[in-house]
Residue, then its C-alpha position, 0 to 999 in steps of 0.5 A: x525506536x531501536x536497532x533492528x536486524x532484518x532476517x537477511x542480516x541487514x542492520x538498521x541502527x536506531x534513528x535510521x529512516x527507512x522507506x520503500x517504493x509504493x510502485x510495487x504495491x500499486x502496479x502489482x497484479x495481486x492487487x489490481x487486474x491490469x494495473x498498468x492500464x488506465x481505468x477511471x472506474x477501477x475503484x468504483x467497480x471494486x466497491x461494487x464487489x460483494x463485501x467491498x462496499x466500504x473499501x477502495x474509497x480513495x480517502x482510506x488507506x490499506x496495504x493495497x492502496x498507499x498513495x501517501x504512505x502509512x505513518x503513525x497518524x494514518x490509522 
């Protein structure tokens, strides 16, 4: 790890822990229609869309589904 400066000037020293909220991703309208509405078939329906059959398995992670985050061992 190295020191890092974000584009807005925020400085993060080497060894710092940085985290973000996954909530924005999981309820974002750009990722899920009606994300705040309970839909037990949401991911099943998404897998039925063309080209999506191997995605949304709930055991895979991607930038739209981060239930436990993405670490160095996730990929």
